C-alpha positions in Angstrom: 0.0 0.0 0.0 1.1 3.6 -0.6 3.0 6.1 1.5 3.4 9.9 1.1 6.2 12.2 2.2 5.4 15.5 3.7 7.8 18.5 4.1 7.1 18.8 7.8 6.6 16.3 10.7 3.1 14.7 10.7 0.7 15.5 13.5 -2.7 14.2 12.5 -4.4 12.2 9.7 -8.2 11.9 9.0 -10.2 10.1 6.4 -13.0 12.0 4.7 -16.6 11.2 5.7 -17.6 11.7 2.1 -15.0 10.0 -0.1 -13.4 6.7 0.6 -10.2 7.7 -1.2 -9.6 11.0 0.4 -7.7 12.0 3.6 -6.2 15.0 5.2 -2.9 15.4 7.0 -1.8 18.1 9.5 1.9 18.8 9.8 4.2 21.0 11.8 7.8 22.1 11.2 10.4 21.2 13.9 8.1 18.8 15.6 5.5 21.5 16.3 7.8 23.4 18.7 8.4 26.4 16.4 8.0 27.1 12.7 5.4 26.7 10.0 2.7 24.1 9.3 0.6 22.8 6.5 -2.6 20.8 5.7 -2.3 18.3 2.9 -5.4 16.9 1.2 -4.5 13.6 -0.4 -6.3 11.1 -2.7 -5.7 7.4 -3.1 -5.4 6.7 -6.8 -6.4 3.6 -8.7 -2.7 2.9 -9.3 -2.3 2.3 -5.5 -0.5 5.6 -5.0 -1.2 8.7 -3.0 -1.6 12.0 -4.9 -1.8 15.4 -3.4 -4.9 17.4 -4.3 -3.9 20.6 -2.6 -1.8 21.9 0.3 -2.5 24.9 2.6 0.3 26.5 4.4 0.2 28.1 7.9 2.6 30.3 9.8 2.4 27.9 12.8 2.2 24.2 13.2 -1.1 22.3 12.5 -1.9 19.9 15.4 -5.1 18.4 14.2 -7.5 18.4 11.2 -11.2 17.4 10.7 -13.4 17.2 7.6 -16.8 18.9 8.0 -19.7 16.6 8.2 -22.0 18.9 6.2 -19.7 20.1 3.4 -17.5 17.8 1.4 -14.9 20.5 0.6 -14.5 22.0 4.1 -11.7 21.3 6.5 -11.1 22.6 10.0 -7.5 22.8 11.4 -6.3 23.3 14.9 -3.2 25.5 14.9 -0.4 26.1 17.3 -0.9 29.9 17.4 -4.3 29.4 19.1 -6.3 29.8 15.9 -8.9 27.6 14.3 -8.8 27.8 10.5 -11.4 26.7 7.9 -10.2 25.7 4.4 -12.2 25.1 1.3 -10.7 22.4 -0.9 -12.6 23.7 -3.9 -10.8 27.0 -3.7 -7.1 27.7 -4.5 -4.7 28.1 -1.7 -4.5 31.9 -2.3 -8.2 32.1 -1.5 -7.8 30.2 1.8 -8.3 30.0 4.7 -11.9 31.2 4.3 -12.2 31.8 8.0 -9.7 32.2 10.9 -11.1 32.0 14.4 -8.9 33.4 17.2 -10.3 32.9 20.7 -8.0 30.3 22.3 -5.1 31.9 24.1 -2.8 28.9 23.7 -2.2 26.1 21.2 -5.3 24.4 19.8 -4.6 20.7 20.2 -7.6 18.9 18.7 -10.8 19.5 16.6 -13.8 17.2 16.2 -16.8 17.7 14.0 -20.3 16.7 15.2 -21.3 13.5 13.3 -24.9 13.6 14.4 -26.1 17.2 14.0 -23.3 17.9 11.5 -23.5 21.7 12.0 -20.9 22.3 14.8 -17.4 21.3 15.9 -15.3 21.3 19.1 -11.8 22.5 19.7 -9.6 21.6 22.6 -6.7 23.8 23.7 -3.8 24.0 26.0 -5.5 27.0 27.6 -7.5 24.4 29.6 -10.8 25.0 27.6 -13.0 23.4 25.0 -15.0 25.6 22.6 -18.1 24.9 20.6 -18.4 26.5 17.1 -20.6 26.6 14.0 -19.1 27.6 10.7 -21.7 30.4 10.2 -20.7 32.3 13.3 -17.6 34.4 13.7 -17.4 33.6 17.5 -17.7 30.5 19.5 -21.1 29.6 20.9 -19.8 28.4 24.2 -16.6 27.8 26.2 -16.3 24.9 28.5 -13.9 25.6 31.3 -13.6 23.1 34.1 -10.4 21.3 33.3 -7.4 22.6 35.3 -4.7 21.8 32.8 -4.3 21.4 29.0 -7.2 19.8 27.2 -5.8 17.3 24.7 -8.9 15.9 23.2 -12.7 16.5 22.9 -14.8 14.1 21.0 -18.5 14.0 20.2 -20.6 11.0 21.1 -21.5 9.1 17.9 -25.2 8.9 18.7 -26.1 11.9 20.9 -25.8 15.3 19.2 -25.3 17.3 22.4 -22.9 15.0 24.3 -19.1 14.9 24.2 -16.2 13.8 26.2 -12.9 15.6 27.0 -9.6 14.6 28.5 -6.8 16.6 30.0 -3.5 16.8 31.6 -5.4 17.0 34.9 -5.9 13.2 34.5 -9.7 13.4 34.4 -12.4 12.5 31.9 -15.3 14.9 31.7 -18.6 14.1 30.0 -20.6 17.1 28.8 -24.1 17.9 27.6 -24.1 21.2 25.8 -27.6 21.8 27.2 -26.4 21.7 30.7 -24.5 24.5 32.6 -21.7 22.2 33.8 -20.2 18.8 33.0 -22.5 16.0 33.8 -19.8 13.5 34.9 -16.1 13.6 35.9 -13.8 10.9 36.9 -10.0 10.3 37.2 -9.1 7.8 34.5 -5.3 7.6 34.8 -2.6 8.7 37.2 -0.7 10.6 34.4 -1.8 13.0 31.7 -4.5 11.7 29.3 -3.7 12.5 25.7 -6.6 11.1 23.7 -10.2 9.7 24.0 -12.8 8.2 21.7 -16.3 6.8 21.9 -17.3 3.3 20.8 -19.3 3.7 17.5 -21.6 0.8 18.5 -22.0 1.5 22.3 -22.7 5.1 23.2 -21.8 4.5 26.8 -18.2 3.2 26.1 -15.3 5.6 26.0 -11.6 4.8 25.7 -8.7 6.9 27.1 -5.0 6.9 26.3 -2.3 8.2 28.6 1.3 9.2 29.2 1.3 6.1 31.6 1.5 4.0 28.4 -1.9 2.4 28.9 -5.3 2.5 27.2 -8.4 2.1 29.3 -12.0 1.4 28.3 -14.8 2.8 30.5 -18.5 2.3 30.8 -19.8 5.8 31.8 -22.8 4.1 33.5 -20.3 2.6 36.0 -16.9 4.2 35.8 -15.3 3.2 39.1 -13.4 0.3 37.5 -12.4 0.3 33.8 -13.9 -2.4 31.5 -10.5 -3.1 30.2 -6.9 -2.0 30.6 -4.6 -2.4 27.5 -0.9 -2.5 28.2 1.8 -3.0 25.5 3.0 0.3 24.4 6.5 1.2 25.6 6.0 5.0 25.7 3.0 7.4 26.0 0.0 6.6 23.9 -0.7 9.6 21.6 -4.0 8.8 20.0 -6.7 6.1 20.0 -9.6 5.3 17.6 -12.5 2.9 18.0 -13.1 0.9 14.8 -16.0 2.2 12.7 -16.7 -1.4 11.7 -16.2 -3.6 14.7 -17.3 -2.7 18.2 -14.5 -4.5 20.0 -11.5 -3.1 18.1 -9.3 -0.1 19.0 -6.4 1.4 17.0 -3.6 3.3 18.8 -0.3 5.0 18.1 2.5 5.9 20.4 5.7 7.7 21.0 7.3 4.2 20.9 6.9 4.6 17.1 4.3 1.8 16.8 0.7 1.5 15.7 -1.3 -1.2 17.5 -4.7 -2.9 16.9 -6.4 -4.2 20.0 -9.4 -6.4 20.8 -10.4 -5.0 24.2 -12.9 -7.9 24.8 -10.3 -10.7 25.0 -7.5 -11.5 27.4 -4.7 -11.2 24.9 -5.9 -7.9 23.7 -3.0 -6.9 21.4 -4.0 -8.2 18.0 -1.3 -6.6 15.8 1.7 -4.3 16.2 3.0 -2.2 13.2 6.5 -0.8 13.5 6.7 1.0 10.1 7.4 4.5 11.5 11.0 5.5 12.4 10.0 8.4 14.6 7.1 9.0 17.0 3.8 7.8 15.6 1.3 10.5 16.3 -1.7 10.3 14.0 -4.1 7.5 13.1 -7.5 6.9 11.5 -9.6 4.1 10.1 -11.5 4.5 6.8 -15.3 4.7 7.5 -16.1 3.0 4.1 -13.4 0.4 3.7 -13.1 -2.1 6.6 -9.6 -2.5 7.8 -8.1 0.4 5.8 -5.8 2.3 8.1 -3.8 5.6 7.9 -1.0 6.8 10.1 1.5 9.6 10.2 4.5 10.4 12.3 7.4 12.6 13.0 9.3 10.8 10.2 7.3 12.9 7.7 5.6 9.8 6.3 1.9 9.1 5.8 1.0 5.4 5.3 -2.2 3.9 4.1 -2.6 0.1 4.3 -4.9 -2.8 4.9 -4.9 -4.2 8.4 -2.9 -7.4 8.5 -0.4 -6.4 5.8 2.9 -4.6 5.9 2.4 -0.8 5.6 5.8 -0.6 3.8 5.0 -3.1 1.1 4.2 -1.4 -2.1 
C-alpha cells in the first residue's frame, strides 16, 4: 500500500466522511515546537499511490484536522498559534483560509466535527478550555472551562448530538451535555496526563482513554469506578486512539514508541497486531469509514502510510 512524504513532521491524519479515497494530514515544522505548518489533502489513486490534491500553508504548526460533516470540501484545522482555520478544498490556496477564528489563548490541540447534528465542531486547547463553534458564526457559541490543565482531546458522542467527552493533563475525563451548565460527569481515568479519547461507535456508553502512563483504558460511563479493560503493551505514552467504525471490539492506537497497534479489548490477549513502520514518533491514526480494515497513520518521520490491516504498511 502507498506512502506519502510531507515536508514537515506529521501530527494528525483523518479520512473524509464523504469520499473513501480522500484523507487530510496536518503537519508541523520542527516537531511543532516552532515554525510553519501545512494541511495536505490527499487522494488514493487507482494505481495504488497517494496523490496530493492541494496543500494549505500556515505560519504555525497544525496539530489536528477534521473534515466537515455537512460540506465535502470544508476542512477545519487546529493551529499552534491558538487559531482555528477553515479551508475550502474547492478554492485555490490563495483564497484560503476562508475563516480564521482566534479565541483560544494557547495552542489548539484537537478538533472534532459533530457527526450527528453535522453543524458544529469542538476545539480543545492548552488554555484548559473546550470551545463549541458553528461555521456560520464568527465567534464560539460556548466555552467549557472546568479542566485545570491542558485539554488534549474533545470528542462528540457518535449517537447523541449534544454529548461529548474531553480529557486533560489534569488526569480526568469529563462528560458534557451542551444543554447543561456544567459537565455531567467527571472521573480520574489515569494517574498521568490523558492525551486522547474516543467513543465506541456501537455503544454510546463506552469511551476509551489513552495516557502518558502508556496504557489504554475502556470505560462504561454508567459505572466508571473500574475500567472495563486496561490495555498494556506500548512502551511510551499513547498519543492517539480510535475505535473501529466497523467492529465494536477493536481499538487502534499510536504511540511515542513509534508503533501503531490494533487491540481487541474484549479478549484477554488484547494486542492483535503491532506495526513498526514509523522510524520516529507515531502521532496520527485513523480508520476509513467506508473500507473495513483500511488504516492511515502519520509520524514525525514525515511519512503518511495507508494500508490494509494485517499487511505490511511498507509493502508497495
